[in-house]
C-alpha positions as CSV (number, residue, x, y, z in Angstrom):
1,M,18.0,-7.6,-19.3
2,V,18.0,-8.6,-15.9
3,G,18.2,-5.2,-14.4
4,Y,15.0,-4.4,-16.5
5,A,13.4,-7.3,-14.7
6,V,14.6,-6.4,-11.3
7,E,13.2,-2.8,-12.0
8,R,9.8,-4.2,-12.9
9,E,9.5,-6.4,-10.1
10,R,10.6,-3.4,-7.4
11,I,8.1,-1.2,-9.1
12,Q,5.4,-3.8,-8.6
13,W,6.6,-4.1,-5.1
14,L,6.6,-0.4,-4.3
15,K,2.9,-0.5,-5.8
16,R,1.7,-3.2,-3.4
17,L,3.3,-1.6,-0.6
18,K,1.3,1.8,-1.5
19,D,-1.8,-0.1,-2.2
20,T,-1.3,-2.1,1.7
21,R,-0.8,1.4,3.3
22,N,-3.6,2.9,1.6
23,I,-5.8,0.1,3.2
24,L,-4.2,0.0,6.4
25,Q,-4.7,4.1,6.8
26,Q,-8.5,3.7,5.8
27,R,-8.9,1.0,8.4
28,L,-7.3,3.1,11.0
29,C,-9.5,6.3,9.9
30,N,-12.7,3.8,10.3
31,L,-11.6,2.5,13.7
32,I,-11.1,6.5,14.9
33,A,-14.3,7.6,13.4
34,E,-16.6,4.4,14.5
35,P,-16.3,5.9,18.3
36,L,-17.0,9.5,17.1
37,L,-20.2,8.7,14.9
């Protein structure tokens, strides 16, 4: 049972990490695109 909880926690953490990376990438793209527009 403990292993299951840990796995679920890890999946949530990975998902949050991915979401954060996506947001950072979008911000970076906006920063780069801003001067070009």
